[in-house]
C-alpha positions in Angstrom: 30.5 129.1 91.2 31.7 125.4 91.6 33.1 123.8 94.3 36.2 122.0 93.7 38.0 119.0 96.1 41.1 117.8 95.7 41.8 114.2 96.8 45.1 114.2 99.5 48.2 113.3 96.7 46.8 116.5 94.9 47.0 119.1 97.9 50.4 119.7 96.8 50.0 121.5 94.3 47.5 123.9 95.2 49.3 124.9 98.1 48.3 121.8 100.3 44.3 123.3 100.3 41.6 120.7 100.3 39.3 122.6 98.4 38.7 125.4 95.8 36.0 127.0 94.3 36.5 128.2 90.2 34.3 129.2 87.2 34.1 127.4 83.7 32.1 126.4 81.2 34.2 123.2 80.9 36.5 121.1 82.8 39.2 122.8 81.1 37.9 126.2 81.9 38.1 124.7 85.2 41.7 123.3 85.1 42.7 126.6 83.3 41.3 129.0 86.3 43.0 126.5 89.3 46.2 126.6 87.0 46.1 130.2 87.3 46.6 130.7 90.6 48.6 127.1 90.9 50.4 126.7 87.8 51.8 123.6 89.4 48.8 121.6 89.6 47.8 122.0 85.5 51.6 120.3 85.1 50.4 117.5 87.5 47.2 116.8 86.2 47.9 117.1 82.3 49.7 115.7 79.6 49.0 117.0 76.0 45.9 118.2 77.0 44.2 115.3 78.7 44.0 114.3 82.6 47.1 111.6 83.0 45.4 108.4 83.7 45.6 107.9 87.4 43.3 111.5 88.0 40.1 111.7 87.4 37.5 114.0 87.8 34.1 113.4 89.1 31.3 116.3 87.9 28.4 116.3 90.6 29.5 112.5 91.1 29.5 111.2 87.6 33.0 111.0 86.1 34.0 113.1 83.7 34.9 111.1 80.7 31.3 110.0 80.9 30.3 113.8 80.0 33.0 114.7 77.4 36.4 114.3 79.1 38.0 118.1 78.6 35.1 119.3 77.4 31.9 118.0 79.8 29.9 120.8 80.7 30.7 123.0 83.9 28.9 125.8 84.2 25.9 124.3 86.4 27.8 122.0 88.2 27.9 121.9 92.1 31.0 120.2 92.9 34.1 118.9 90.8 36.4 116.2 92.6 40.2 115.3 91.4 40.7 112.0 92.7 44.3 109.6 92.0 44.0 106.1 91.2 44.6 104.1 94.3 46.9 100.7 94.2 47.0 97.9 96.6 46.5 94.6 97.4 
């Protein structure tokens, strides 16, 4: 089972939990599994089946977009981190 970590701004969509565990063959499967328990998560991070531009997923430290995006393999992943963009100046 893969450990899932959520950036602080995303925790409100997963009952304020900093982490969770889920199984899935792809990033899409992982999000579907999280969404089964926390339906607001998918609504917050997905648009037209893709991650919104300000949310990024790291699969074992590698950007999901470099590994296939929503179809990135996760079956053997130890950790997935969902991060939000940071702005400032």
